[in-house]
C-alpha positions, 0 to 999 in steps of 0.5 A, spaced: 769 213 185 765 206 188 768 202 182 775 205 183 775 203 190 772 196 189 777 195 184 783 197 188 781 193 194 780 198 199 776 198 205 772 204 204 765 204 207 758 208 205 760 212 212 767 213 209 765 216 203 759 220 205 763 222 212 757 222 216 755 217 222 748 216 224 749 211 229 755 207 232 752 200 232 754 199 239 748 199 244 749 205 249 755 209 245 752 215 242 755 218 236 760 224 237 760 228 231 766 232 233 770 226 235 776 227 232 777 234 236 775 231 242 780 226 241 785 231 240 784 234 246 784 228 250 790 226 248 793 233 249 791 233 256 793 225 257 800 227 255 800 233 260 797 229 266 802 223 265 808 228 267 806 227 274 809 220 273 817 219 273 820 219 266 823 212 268 816 209 269 814 204 264 807 206 265 809 213 263 813 211 257 807 206 255 802 212 255 806 217 252 808 212 246 801 210 244 798 217 246 803 220 241 801 215 236 794 216 236 795 224 237 799 224 230 794 219 227 788 224 229 792 230 227 794 227 220 787 225 218 780 228 218 776 222 216 774 218 223 773 212 219 781 212 217 783 214 224 779 208 226 782 203 221 789 206 223 789 206 230 785 199 230 782 199 237 775 200 236 770 206 233 772 213 235 767 213 240 770 207 244 777 211 243 774 217 246 772 212 252 779 209 252 782 216 253 777 218 258 779 212 262 786 213 261 786 220 264 782 217 270 788 212 271 793 217 271 792 220 278 791 213 281 798 210 278 801 217 281 798 215 288 800 207 287 807 208 285 808 201 282 815 203 279 817 204 287 820 198 291 817 197 297 821 199 303 824 193 306 823 189 300 828 183 299 829 180 292 828 173 293 834 168 291 835 161 288 840 157 290 842 153 284 846 146 286 851 143 282 854 136 281 859 138 287 858 142 293 863 147 290 858 148 284 853 151 288 851 158 286 846 163 289 842 168 284 837 173 284 830 171 282 824 167 285 824 160 287 820 155 283 813 155 284 814 147 286 819 149 291 816 150 299 
C-alpha cells in the first residue's frame, strides 16, 4: 500500500495510514482524539448561533458559507488527515480553536451591529470638476486621501 501511495503521488502520511495521532507538533496544543466529532458539534452550534445576525449581513453570510463547507467536509470524511487537507487551514485541533473563537465572536458582532448605518451618518460626496463649470458633478464617495 505504501508503494502504491508513493507511486500515485499522494500526500499520505504515516499518521493518515495508521489513523492515530500522538502529538499535534504544535506547542501547547494537545491532541483531541475525537476532533471530527467535536468539529461537527461546533459547526452545528455556529450555524445555529449565527442566526441572531440579520440574513443580509455579510458577516452572517460569510460565517454560514465557510461553516457549511467545513461541516460538509467533516461529514463526508472520517479521517482527520483528509479533513485537514481539504479544509487547508491547519490541523484539526487548530480548526477546533478557530470554531470556538467564532462562537465567541458571534455575540460580539450581534452587539456591535457593524451592518447598521450609525444614526446621523451622512455619506461623503466628491465634486468632480470638468473643463467647464457646467461639467461639475457631485457623486457619493470619500474624498481623496490628499484632500483636506
